[in-house]
C-alpha positions as CSV (number, residue, x, y, z in Angstrom):
1,M,0.0,0.1,0.0
2,V,1.3,3.4,-0.8
3,A,0.7,6.6,1.5
4,P,-1.6,8.8,-0.3
5,Q,-0.2,11.9,1.0
6,F,2.4,12.9,3.9
7,Q,1.1,12.6,7.2
8,T,2.8,14.2,10.1
9,P,4.0,11.5,12.6
10,P,3.0,11.8,16.4
11,Q,6.5,11.9,17.3
12,A,9.5,14.0,15.7
13,P,12.6,12.3,14.4
14,P,15.7,12.8,16.7
15,L,18.3,15.5,16.1
16,F,21.7,14.9,15.2
17,T,23.3,18.3,16.2
18,H,25.9,17.6,18.8
19,T,29.1,19.2,19.1
20,A,32.3,17.1,20.3
21,E,32.1,19.0,23.7
22,A,28.3,18.1,24.0
23,I,28.8,14.5,23.4
24,V,31.0,14.1,26.4
25,S,29.2,16.5,28.6
26,E,25.8,15.0,27.8
27,T,27.5,11.4,28.5
28,E,28.6,12.5,31.8
29,R,25.2,14.2,32.7
30,L,23.3,10.8,31.8
31,N,25.7,9.0,34.0
32,A,25.5,11.1,37.0
33,N,21.6,10.8,36.7
34,Y,21.7,7.3,36.5
35,K,23.9,7.1,39.5
36,K,21.7,9.1,41.4
37,I,18.6,6.6,40.6
38,L,20.8,3.7,41.7
39,D,21.7,5.6,44.9
40,D,17.9,6.4,45.5
41,I,16.9,2.7,45.0
42,V,19.2,1.8,47.6
43,A,18.5,4.4,50.1
44,S,14.7,3.8,50.1
45,T,14.6,0.0,49.5
46,K,15.9,-2.7,51.7
47,P,16.5,-6.1,50.3
48,E,13.9,-7.7,52.3
49,N,11.1,-5.2,51.1
50,S,12.3,-5.0,47.7
51,T,10.0,-5.8,44.5
52,F,10.5,-5.4,40.9
53,A,8.7,-2.0,40.9
54,K,11.1,-0.7,43.6
55,A,14.4,-2.2,42.3
56,L,14.3,-2.2,38.6
57,E,11.5,0.0,37.2
58,P,13.4,3.4,38.0
59,V,16.0,2.1,36.1
60,L,14.1,0.6,33.3
61,F,12.2,4.0,32.9
62,E,15.1,5.9,32.9
63,D,16.5,3.5,30.1
64,N,13.6,4.2,28.0
65,E,13.9,7.9,28.2
66,T,17.5,8.2,27.6
67,A,18.3,5.4,25.3
68,V,18.0,7.4,22.2
69,S,20.6,10.0,23.5
70,R,22.9,7.2,24.3
71,R,22.7,5.6,21.2
72,I,23.0,8.5,19.2
73,L,26.2,9.8,21.2
74,S,27.7,6.3,20.5
75,F,26.6,6.4,16.7
76,Y,28.7,9.3,15.4
77,Q,31.9,7.3,15.7
78,H,30.8,4.9,13.0
79,V,29.1,7.5,10.6
80,S,30.2,11.0,11.2
81,T,32.6,12.7,8.7
82,N,33.8,15.1,11.6
83,Q,36.9,13.9,13.3
84,D,36.1,15.6,16.3
85,L,32.7,14.0,16.6
86,R,34.0,10.7,16.0
87,A,36.7,11.1,18.7
88,A,34.3,12.7,21.2
89,S,32.0,9.5,20.4
90,T,34.6,7.1,20.9
91,K,35.6,9.0,24.2
92,A,31.9,8.8,25.3
93,D,31.7,5.1,24.9
94,E,34.8,4.7,26.9
95,I,33.5,6.7,29.6
96,T,30.2,4.9,29.6
97,T,31.9,1.4,29.5
98,Q,34.0,2.2,32.6
99,F,30.8,3.6,34.3
100,D,28.9,0.5,33.5
101,V,31.6,-1.7,35.1
102,E,31.3,0.4,38.3
103,C,27.2,0.0,38.3
104,R,27.4,-3.7,37.5
105,M,29.5,-4.3,40.5
106,R,27.6,-2.5,43.1
107,E,26.7,-5.1,45.7
108,D,24.3,-2.7,47.3
109,V,22.2,-2.6,44.3
110,F,22.7,-6.0,43.5
111,N,21.2,-7.1,47.0
112,V,18.0,-4.9,46.3
113,V,17.6,-6.7,43.0
114,N,18.3,-10.0,44.4
115,G,15.6,-9.5,47.1
116,A,13.1,-8.7,44.4
117,F,14.2,-12.0,42.5
118,E,13.3,-13.9,45.7
119,K,9.6,-12.6,45.7
120,R,9.2,-13.2,41.9
121,E,6.9,-16.0,42.4
122,T,4.7,-14.0,44.7
123,E,4.7,-10.9,43.1
124,K,3.1,-12.6,39.6
125,L,5.0,-10.6,37.3
126,E,4.1,-10.4,33.7
127,T,6.5,-12.6,31.3
128,E,8.5,-9.3,30.2
129,A,9.1,-8.0,33.7
130,L,10.0,-11.5,35.1
131,R,12.6,-12.2,32.4
132,I,14.3,-8.7,32.8
133,L,14.3,-9.4,36.5
134,E,16.0,-12.8,35.9
135,K,18.6,-11.2,33.4
136,E,19.5,-8.3,35.5
137,R,20.2,-10.7,38.6
138,K,22.3,-12.9,36.5
139,K,24.3,-9.9,34.9
140,Y,25.3,-8.8,38.6
141,I,26.4,-12.3,39.1
142,R,28.3,-12.4,35.9
143,N,29.9,-9.2,36.8
144,G,31.5,-10.7,39.7
145,L,29.2,-9.8,42.8
146,L,29.2,-13.5,43.9
147,L,33.3,-13.0,44.3
148,P,34.5,-12.3,47.7
149,A,35.2,-8.5,48.3
150,G,38.8,-7.9,47.8
151,P,41.5,-8.7,45.5
152,Q,39.5,-11.4,43.2
153,R,36.7,-8.7,42.8
154,D,39.2,-5.9,42.4
155,R,41.0,-7.9,39.7
156,F,37.6,-8.8,37.9
157,K,36.6,-5.1,37.6
158,E,40.3,-4.2,36.4
159,I,39.9,-6.7,33.7
160,K,36.2,-5.5,32.7
161,K,37.2,-2.0,32.5
162,R,40.3,-2.8,30.4
163,L,38.2,-5.3,27.9
164,G,35.8,-2.4,27.3
165,L,38.5,0.0,26.5
166,L,40.2,-2.7,24.1
167,C,36.8,-3.4,22.2
168,I,36.4,0.2,21.4
169,Q,39.9,0.7,20.4
170,A,39.7,-2.3,18.2
171,Q,36.7,-1.1,16.5
172,K,37.9,2.4,16.0
173,N,41.1,0.9,14.1
174,L,38.4,-1.0,12.0
175,N,36.4,2.0,11.2
176,E,39.4,4.5,10.5
177,E,41.2,1.8,8.5
178,K,42.7,3.4,5.4
179,A,45.3,0.8,4.2
180,A,46.0,0.7,0.5
181,I,47.9,-1.2,-2.0
182,W,49.3,0.0,-5.7
183,F,48.9,-2.0,-8.8
184,T,49.7,-1.3,-12.6
185,P,46.6,-0.8,-14.8
186,E,47.7,-4.2,-16.5
187,E,47.3,-5.9,-13.0
188,L,43.6,-4.8,-13.3
189,K,43.1,-6.4,-16.4
190,G,39.6,-8.2,-16.6
191,V,37.8,-5.9,-13.8
192,P,34.9,-4.5,-15.2
193,E,34.6,-0.8,-15.7
194,D,31.4,-0.6,-14.1
195,D,33.0,-2.0,-10.9
196,I,36.3,-0.2,-10.7
197,N,37.2,2.5,-13.1
198,I,40.7,3.0,-13.5
199,A,40.2,6.6,-14.4
200,D,38.9,7.2,-11.0
201,L,41.6,5.8,-9.1
202,E,44.4,7.8,-7.5
203,K,47.5,7.9,-9.5
204,G,50.8,7.1,-7.9
205,T,53.9,9.2,-8.0
206,G,57.8,8.6,-7.2
207,E,58.1,4.6,-6.5
208,N,54.4,4.3,-7.5
209,E,54.5,6.1,-10.8
210,G,52.3,4.6,-13.3
211,K,50.3,2.6,-10.6
212,V,46.8,3.2,-9.2
213,K,45.7,2.9,-5.5
214,L,43.1,0.2,-4.4
215,T,41.7,0.3,-0.7
216,F,40.4,-2.8,1.1
217,K,36.8,-1.5,0.9
218,Y,34.0,-3.8,-0.3
219,T,33.7,-1.8,-3.4
220,H,37.5,-2.5,-4.4
221,F,38.2,-5.9,-2.9
222,F,35.4,-8.0,-4.2
223,P,35.5,-6.9,-7.7
224,F,39.2,-7.3,-8.0
225,M,39.2,-10.8,-6.2
226,K,36.5,-11.9,-8.8
227,Y,37.6,-10.4,-12.0
228,A,41.5,-9.6,-12.1
229,Q,43.3,-12.2,-14.1
230,D,46.5,-11.7,-12.7
231,G,46.8,-14.4,-10.2
232,E,50.0,-13.1,-8.6
233,A,48.3,-9.6,-8.1
234,R,45.3,-11.3,-6.3
235,H,47.9,-13.2,-4.4
236,R,49.5,-10.0,-3.1
237,Y,46.1,-8.3,-2.4
238,T,44.8,-11.4,-0.2
239,I,48.0,-11.1,1.6
240,A,48.0,-7.1,2.1
241,D,44.1,-7.2,3.0
242,A,44.9,-9.9,6.1
243,N,47.5,-7.5,7.4
244,K,45.6,-4.2,6.8
245,V,44.7,-3.7,10.5
246,S,48.1,-5.1,12.1
247,Q,47.6,-2.9,15.3
248,N,44.8,-4.9,16.3
249,V,46.9,-8.2,16.7
250,P,48.3,-7.3,20.1
251,I,44.6,-5.9,21.0
252,F,42.8,-9.0,20.2
253,Q,45.4,-11.2,22.0
254,E,45.2,-9.3,25.3
255,I,41.3,-9.5,24.7
256,F,41.5,-13.0,24.6
257,E,43.6,-13.6,27.5
258,L,41.4,-11.4,29.5
259,R,38.3,-12.8,28.6
260,D,39.5,-16.2,29.8
261,E,41.0,-15.1,33.0
262,A,37.7,-13.1,33.9
263,A,35.7,-16.3,33.2
264,R,38.1,-18.4,35.4
265,L,37.6,-15.9,38.1
266,L,34.0,-16.4,38.0
267,G,34.2,-20.1,38.3
268,Y,33.6,-21.0,34.7
269,P,36.2,-23.2,32.5
270,D,36.3,-20.5,29.9
271,H,34.9,-17.4,28.3
272,A,32.6,-19.6,25.8
273,S,30.9,-21.1,28.9
274,V,30.1,-17.7,30.2
275,V,28.7,-16.3,27.1
276,I,26.7,-19.4,25.7
277,E,24.9,-20.1,29.1
278,E,22.5,-17.3,28.2
279,K,21.9,-18.3,24.5
280,M,19.8,-21.1,22.9
281,A,22.7,-23.5,22.7
282,K,23.6,-23.3,26.5
283,T,26.6,-25.2,26.4
284,P,30.0,-24.9,24.4
285,A,29.8,-28.6,24.0
286,K,26.7,-28.3,21.9
287,V,28.1,-25.6,19.7
288,K,31.0,-27.6,19.2
289,E,29.1,-30.8,18.5
290,F,26.9,-28.7,15.9
291,L,29.9,-27.1,14.0
292,N,32.0,-30.2,14.0
293,D,28.9,-32.2,12.8
294,L,28.6,-29.7,10.0
295,R,32.1,-29.8,8.9
296,V,31.9,-33.5,8.6
297,R,29.1,-33.2,6.6
298,L,30.1,-30.4,4.3
299,A,33.6,-31.6,3.9
300,P,32.8,-34.0,0.9
301,G,31.1,-31.2,-1.0
302,G,33.7,-28.9,-0.4
303,K,36.5,-31.3,-1.6
304,K,34.3,-32.0,-4.8
305,E,34.0,-28.1,-5.4
306,V,37.6,-27.4,-5.0
307,A,38.4,-30.2,-7.5
308,K,36.0,-28.4,-10.0
309,L,37.4,-25.2,-9.4
310,L,40.9,-26.6,-10.1
311,E,39.8,-27.8,-13.5
312,Y,38.7,-24.4,-14.2
313,K,41.9,-23.1,-13.3
314,K,43.9,-25.6,-15.3
315,K,42.1,-24.8,-18.4
316,D,42.3,-21.0,-18.0
317,Y,46.0,-21.2,-17.6
318,E,46.3,-23.8,-20.6
319,A,44.1,-21.0,-22.7
320,R,46.3,-18.5,-21.6
321,G,49.8,-20.2,-22.1
322,L,50.8,-20.0,-18.4
323,D,52.7,-22.4,-16.5
324,F,50.2,-24.4,-13.7
325,D,51.7,-25.7,-10.7
326,G,48.7,-28.0,-10.3
327,N,47.6,-26.1,-6.9
328,F,44.5,-24.0,-6.1
329,Y,44.8,-21.2,-3.6
330,M,42.7,-19.2,-1.7
331,W,43.2,-16.2,-4.0
332,D,41.8,-18.3,-6.7
333,T,38.3,-19.0,-5.3
334,S,36.2,-15.8,-6.2
335,Y,38.0,-15.5,-9.5
336,Y,37.2,-19.3,-10.7
337,S,33.8,-19.4,-8.7
338,R,32.8,-16.3,-11.0
339,L,34.1,-18.1,-14.2
340,Q,32.4,-21.2,-13.5
341,K,29.2,-19.3,-12.9
342,E,29.4,-17.6,-16.1
343,Q,30.4,-20.8,-17.9
344,E,28.2,-23.3,-16.5
345,Y,25.2,-21.1,-15.7
346,S,25.5,-18.3,-18.0
347,V,25.2,-15.9,-15.3
348,D,27.0,-12.7,-15.7
349,E,26.9,-10.7,-12.5
350,V,27.6,-7.5,-14.2
351,K,24.6,-7.7,-16.6
352,I,22.2,-9.0,-13.8
353,S,23.2,-5.8,-11.9
354,Q,22.2,-3.4,-14.3
355,F,18.6,-4.6,-13.5
356,F,19.0,-3.4,-9.8
357,P,19.8,0.2,-9.4
358,V,19.9,0.8,-5.8
359,D,17.1,3.3,-5.4
360,S,14.5,1.5,-7.3
361,T,15.4,-1.9,-5.8
362,F,15.3,-0.8,-2.3
363,K,11.7,0.8,-3.0
364,G,10.8,-2.4,-4.5
365,M,11.8,-4.1,-1.1
366,L,9.7,-1.9,1.0
367,K,6.5,-2.7,-1.2
368,I,7.3,-6.4,-0.4
369,F,7.2,-5.7,3.4
370,E,4.2,-3.3,2.8
371,E,2.3,-6.5,1.4
372,I,3.2,-9.0,3.5
373,L,3.5,-7.2,6.8
374,G,0.8,-4.7,6.4
375,L,3.0,-1.7,6.5
376,F,3.7,1.4,4.3
377,F,6.8,3.6,3.9
378,V,6.7,7.3,3.2
379,E,10.1,9.1,2.0
380,I,10.5,12.1,3.8
381,T,11.2,15.1,1.5
382,E,13.6,17.8,2.2
383,E,10.4,20.4,2.9
384,D,8.8,17.8,5.3
385,A,12.0,17.0,7.0
386,A,12.1,20.8,7.8
387,R,8.5,20.8,9.0
388,L,9.4,17.6,11.3
389,S,12.6,18.8,12.4
390,K,12.5,20.5,16.2
391,T,15.0,23.1,14.9
392,G,13.2,23.5,11.6
393,K,16.2,22.5,9.6
394,A,16.0,19.5,7.6
395,E,19.7,18.7,7.8
396,D,19.5,18.5,11.6
397,I,17.7,15.2,11.6
398,V,20.2,13.2,9.4
399,W,23.9,12.9,10.1
400,H,25.0,13.1,6.7
401,E,23.6,14.6,3.2
402,D,23.7,10.9,1.7
403,V,21.2,9.8,4.3
404,K,17.5,9.4,3.4
405,L,14.7,9.0,5.9
406,Y,11.3,7.5,5.8
407,A,8.1,7.3,7.9
408,V,6.8,4.0,8.5
409,W,3.2,3.4,9.1
410,N,0.7,0.6,9.5
411,D,-1.8,0.1,6.6
412,E,-5.4,0.9,7.3
413,A,-6.0,-2.8,7.6
414,S,-3.6,-2.9,10.3
415,G,-4.9,0.1,12.1
416,G,-3.0,3.0,10.2
417,E,-0.9,3.8,13.3
418,F,2.6,5.5,13.2
419,V,5.3,2.6,13.5
420,G,8.5,4.4,13.4
421,Y,11.4,6.0,11.2
422,L,13.8,4.2,8.9
423,Y,17.1,5.8,7.8
424,I,19.3,4.3,4.9
425,D,23.0,5.4,4.6
426,L,24.0,2.9,1.7
427,H,27.4,4.4,0.3
428,P,30.9,4.3,1.7
429,R,32.9,7.3,2.8
430,D,35.9,8.0,4.7
431,N,36.0,6.6,8.3
432,K,32.5,5.4,7.9
433,Y,31.6,1.8,9.4
434,G,32.9,-0.4,6.9
435,H,30.7,-3.4,6.6
436,N,26.8,-3.7,6.4
437,A,24.7,-3.4,9.4
438,N,21.6,-2.1,11.0
439,F,21.9,0.3,13.9
440,G,18.9,0.7,16.4
441,I,18.8,4.5,17.1
442,E,15.7,5.0,19.3
443,P,14.1,1.9,20.8
444,G,10.2,1.8,21.1
445,Y,8.6,1.3,24.4
446,T,5.4,2.2,26.4
447,K,5.6,5.3,28.5
448,K,4.5,5.7,32.0
449,D,1.2,7.4,30.8
450,G,0.4,4.3,28.7
451,T,1.3,6.0,25.3
452,R,3.8,4.8,22.9
453,S,7.4,6.0,22.1
454,Y,8.1,5.0,18.6
455,P,11.5,3.6,17.5
456,S,14.1,4.8,14.9
457,T,16.5,2.3,13.0
458,A,19.2,2.7,10.6
459,L,20.8,0.7,7.7
460,V,24.2,1.6,7.5
461,C,25.8,0.0,4.2
462,N,28.9,0.0,1.7
463,F,27.5,-0.3,-1.8
464,S,29.1,1.2,-4.8
465,K,28.5,5.1,-5.3
466,P,26.6,6.4,-8.2
467,S,28.7,8.1,-10.9
468,P,27.7,11.1,-13.0
469,T,26.6,8.9,-15.7
470,K,25.3,5.8,-13.8
471,P,23.7,4.9,-10.9
472,S,24.7,2.7,-8.1
473,L,24.0,-1.0,-9.1
474,L,23.7,-4.0,-7.2
475,K,25.0,-7.4,-7.5
476,H,22.6,-10.1,-6.6
477,N,24.6,-11.0,-3.5
478,E,24.3,-7.5,-2.6
479,V,20.5,-7.4,-3.2
480,V,20.4,-10.3,-0.5
481,T,22.6,-8.4,1.8
482,L,20.5,-5.1,1.7
483,F,17.0,-7.5,2.1
484,H,18.9,-9.1,5.0
485,E,19.9,-5.6,6.8
486,L,16.4,-4.2,5.8
487,G,15.0,-7.4,7.6
488,H,16.9,-6.4,10.8
489,G,15.4,-2.8,10.6
490,I,11.7,-4.2,10.3
491,H,12.3,-6.2,13.2
492,D,13.4,-3.2,15.0
493,L,10.5,-1.1,14.0
494,V,7.5,-3.4,14.5
495,A,8.5,-4.9,17.8
496,R,6.2,-4.0,20.9
497,T,7.7,-4.3,24.2
498,R,6.9,-2.4,27.3
499,Y,10.4,-1.7,28.2
500,S,13.0,-0.6,25.7
501,Y,15.2,-3.4,27.5
502,F,13.8,-6.0,25.0
503,H,12.8,-3.9,22.0
504,G,13.3,-5.2,18.6
505,T,16.3,-7.3,17.9
506,S,17.2,-7.6,21.6
507,V,16.8,-11.3,21.3
508,V,19.6,-14.0,22.1
509,D,22.3,-13.8,19.6
510,D,22.0,-17.2,18.2
511,F,18.4,-16.3,17.2
512,V,19.0,-12.8,16.1
513,E,20.1,-13.4,12.6
514,A,17.2,-16.0,11.9
515,P,14.5,-13.3,10.9
516,S,16.8,-11.7,8.4
517,Q,18.3,-15.3,7.2
518,M,14.5,-16.1,6.3
519,L,13.9,-13.0,4.5
520,E,17.0,-13.7,2.3
521,N,14.9,-16.6,0.6
522,W,12.6,-13.8,-1.1
523,C,15.7,-12.6,-3.2
524,W,15.8,-16.2,-4.6
525,T,12.1,-16.4,-5.6
526,P,11.6,-15.7,-9.2
527,S,8.4,-13.4,-9.2
528,V,9.9,-11.3,-6.2
529,L,13.3,-11.1,-8.0
530,K,11.4,-9.7,-11.2
531,S,9.2,-7.3,-8.9
532,L,12.5,-5.8,-7.9
533,S,14.3,-5.4,-11.2
534,R,14.1,-2.4,-13.3
535,H,17.1,-1.7,-15.8
536,W,18.5,1.6,-15.2
537,Q,18.3,2.6,-18.7
538,T,15.3,0.8,-20.3
539,N,12.9,0.4,-17.2
540,E,12.5,-3.3,-18.4
541,Q,12.3,-6.1,-16.0
542,I,14.8,-8.9,-15.7
543,S,14.0,-11.9,-17.9
544,D,12.6,-15.2,-17.1
545,E,15.6,-16.8,-18.5
546,L,18.2,-14.7,-16.5
547,V,16.3,-15.4,-13.2
548,D,16.1,-18.9,-14.1
549,K,19.8,-19.2,-14.7
550,L,20.7,-16.9,-11.5
551,I,18.4,-19.4,-9.5
552,A,19.9,-22.5,-10.7
553,S,23.2,-21.2,-9.6
554,K,22.0,-20.6,-5.9
555,N,23.9,-23.3,-4.3
556,L,27.1,-23.2,-6.6
557,N,30.2,-23.7,-4.2
558,S,27.9,-23.6,-1.3
559,A,30.0,-26.1,0.8
560,I,33.0,-23.7,0.3
561,F,31.0,-20.8,1.5
562,N,29.8,-22.5,4.6
563,L,32.9,-24.0,5.3
564,A,34.6,-20.5,5.4
565,Q,31.6,-19.6,7.8
566,L,32.6,-22.7,9.8
567,L,36.0,-21.5,9.9
568,I,35.0,-18.1,11.8
569,G,32.9,-20.0,14.3
570,L,35.3,-22.8,15.2
571,F,38.3,-20.4,15.4
572,D,35.9,-17.9,17.9
573,M,34.9,-21.1,20.0
574,T,38.8,-22.3,20.0
575,V,39.9,-19.1,21.1
576,H,37.3,-18.5,23.7
577,S,37.4,-22.0,25.3
578,P,41.4,-22.9,25.9
579,E,42.1,-26.0,27.9
580,S,44.0,-23.6,30.5
581,H,44.7,-19.9,31.1
582,Q,48.5,-20.7,30.2
583,A,46.9,-22.0,26.8
584,A,45.2,-18.7,26.2
585,K,48.5,-16.8,27.1
586,D,50.4,-19.0,24.7
587,L,47.9,-18.7,21.9
588,D,49.2,-17.8,18.6
589,A,45.9,-16.4,16.9
590,G,47.4,-16.0,13.5
591,K,48.9,-19.4,13.3
592,L,45.6,-21.0,14.6
593,W,43.4,-19.0,12.0
594,N,45.7,-19.7,9.3
595,T,46.1,-23.4,10.1
596,L,42.5,-23.9,10.6
597,R,41.8,-22.2,7.6
598,G,43.9,-24.5,5.5
599,E,42.4,-27.6,7.1
600,I,38.7,-26.7,7.1
601,S,38.7,-25.3,3.3
602,G,40.9,-27.8,1.8
603,I,42.5,-24.7,-0.1
604,K,46.1,-24.0,-0.3
605,G,47.3,-20.6,1.0
606,P,50.6,-18.6,1.4
607,E,52.2,-21.2,3.6
608,D,52.1,-23.6,0.9
609,V,54.1,-21.5,-1.3
610,G,56.9,-20.9,1.3
611,E,55.4,-17.8,2.8
612,G,55.1,-19.5,6.5
613,I,52.0,-20.1,8.5
614,K,52.1,-16.7,10.0
615,W,51.5,-14.6,6.8
616,G,48.4,-12.7,8.0
617,S,46.1,-12.0,10.5
618,R,42.7,-12.2,8.7
619,Y,40.9,-12.8,12.2
620,A,41.9,-9.3,13.6
621,H,39.6,-7.3,11.4
622,I,36.5,-9.4,12.2
623,G,34.5,-6.8,14.0
624,H,32.2,-9.4,15.5
625,F,34.9,-10.7,18.0
626,V,34.9,-7.1,19.5
627,G,31.3,-6.3,19.0
628,G,29.2,-8.6,21.0
629,Y,29.6,-11.9,18.8
630,D,32.5,-13.0,20.8
631,A,31.7,-16.9,21.3
632,G,28.8,-16.2,19.1
633,Y,29.7,-16.2,15.6
634,Y,28.3,-19.8,15.4
635,G,25.0,-18.1,15.9
636,Y,24.8,-17.2,12.0
637,L,24.9,-21.0,11.3
638,W,22.6,-21.9,14.2
639,S,20.0,-19.3,13.3
640,E,19.9,-20.9,9.8
641,V,18.3,-24.0,11.3
642,F,15.6,-21.9,12.5
643,S,15.2,-19.5,9.3
644,T,15.2,-22.4,6.7
645,D,12.7,-24.0,8.8
646,M,10.2,-21.1,9.1
647,F,10.6,-20.4,5.5
648,A,10.2,-24.1,4.4
649,T,7.1,-24.5,6.6
650,F,5.2,-21.4,6.0
651,F,6.4,-19.5,3.1
652,E,8.3,-21.7,0.4
653,K,4.9,-22.3,-1.6
654,N,3.9,-18.6,-1.4
655,P,6.5,-16.1,-0.1
656,M,3.9,-13.1,-0.5
657,D,1.1,-14.5,1.6
658,P,-0.1,-11.9,3.6
659,A,-1.9,-13.9,6.2
660,Q,1.3,-15.8,7.0
661,G,3.3,-12.6,6.7
662,R,1.2,-10.8,9.4
663,R,1.1,-14.1,11.5
664,Y,5.0,-14.0,11.5
665,R,5.1,-10.5,12.5
666,K,2.7,-11.0,15.4
667,I,4.1,-14.1,17.1
668,V,7.9,-13.7,16.0
669,L,9.0,-10.0,15.1
670,E,6.7,-8.0,17.5
671,K,7.6,-9.9,20.7
672,G,11.3,-8.6,20.4
673,G,12.9,-10.4,23.2
674,R,10.0,-10.3,26.0
675,E,9.2,-14.0,25.6
676,D,11.8,-17.0,25.6
677,E,12.7,-17.2,21.7
678,M,12.3,-21.0,21.7
679,G,8.7,-20.7,22.9
680,F,7.4,-18.3,20.4
681,L,9.4,-20.1,17.4
682,T,7.7,-23.3,18.5
683,E,4.4,-21.5,18.5
684,F,4.8,-20.1,15.0
685,L,5.7,-23.6,13.8
686,G,3.4,-25.4,15.7
687,R,5.8,-27.9,16.6
688,A,9.6,-28.0,18.0
689,P,12.3,-26.7,15.2
690,S,13.7,-29.1,13.1
691,T,17.2,-29.4,11.3
692,E,15.7,-31.2,8.2
693,A,15.2,-28.1,6.0
694,F,18.6,-26.7,7.1
695,Y,20.4,-29.9,5.8
696,K,18.2,-30.2,2.8
697,E,18.9,-26.5,1.9
698,L,22.6,-27.3,2.2
699,G,22.2,-30.3,0.0
700,L,23.0,-32.8,2.9
701,A,19.7,-34.2,3.5
């Protein structure tokens, strides 16, 4: 459904008008207010008289009202072009991280919360409140408050503070990474001009005279690895990319050691045990069993796929008159996978991308969500933005001129109410967050007077910029990525919780990807793909023939891809579950990563051409390890069990079924984290989840 005209939402969007000084002072003010609330709780409530309303509601109401400020203050470091704002935002994160450790280790507050917990059965709390009470009590315990006061607890606090600072620094290094490599134009032979136009690249001087500069951003790295004919150039690029954030190597090492020490202080065998206890998997043993079983099942397929790619490489070298050493290397994978896709399936990714200009494709995605979830989206014009802005200035409600803003509403059949705001920031720029993600800006919640405070959410991506002569065009895998991230955004928008605590994607980490992963299937559905497509010059839809070829290639080299995901998951579990603390201290993460990579993939690497096993530190630019996915990367594969099951059960026959879409919205998305994830998943499926669809999708059933 399309909005007939602009309606004024009942809530203005937040402002992005902070100065660097204001970011720090506002952070300190928020922290001081929060401390006063904790002090007041302790002063007014004895543990034996404690209740949920006395112990936690004052904090929860404060979190409701200040979450948007805290999130925006932290958000600038990921998206602002202003160095002072980014530095202040990082500083604010550091201040709050230290403050949070102090708050979480207040025994007086814990005693009041624990008092409420002991009365939980007599209070007859609603599910959301009970879950918050249980989780909050557990957080205090996991922050060392069952440790005896003294050296052990002091050391634990020191570790937690240090870890917070290290993770912030590592992410800052990733955001501000500016590494580059110089190539001759000849070394870029084969790369389509649509992807990398040599004329647009920085030209070298001095020792780099006659060369051009490539960065390691997605918009350079992926096209080069897929299309550059020069294998040695791809080899050099691979090595350089793996070492682009070398300053993170000692930081990651210290993080792994400190996490292990903290876990052992709490009485756990390792950090993975601490983290996974709170997730659906419950134990590291269960995770390792899942990953190792998948590894065994995928290995034969991976071996066959590599053998097939080796044949392509041999033929290619023979055709070009090159000496072939009989080996297949990691820098060959993208190039020969692309060649195989073109030759076996007649899938030309550049040709297909002409049908997916980012603007019209994104609007097509919104139409899909309108149809299946009962929403509609209104793009806010500059004139309307000025009217909505609390300052009267349109530019004050976005953080950069590239950003577009949508007002999201329920359609008439769903009540017509306002839902929230959706921001999109789709193209790369210097110092911007370098991957693709959804950032919650403002959580939804119920105010004290019973009215609704509405959420705001942002897609922050890095798709190629439009040129003066051509729009930004999406490869099919980028269409899938955009739909995935938009899925997170929709989850964030449609959730309905009383408190901001469990709003939106605030679910356990090994479920959080499932809703978005399920939506990826829409991008492999012929009717949906056609509806999203519009050739940027002719406005034609993509042909049935091209769609059929693309879909036929869906599982091409899927074992290689999933083994690469397994590598990250198994590395993550290994570094976070060492046999002893000494083993954590002795860990050589680069050697471990490169060894596991070779063993799991079955593809040769630099170590096989005499460059040693310590040739690179690819793991040190996986932001998940410092961004809340530590001992949690397995969740991408784990949650696919649920996503494939949901799709196969209810959407495979008709992905655009509005009845099932609305049922999915109500039972799964609207609940955020206020109910047990396995409970509402089982309610939606009508049975316990099954792995059958997952293994069938992987060709392993």
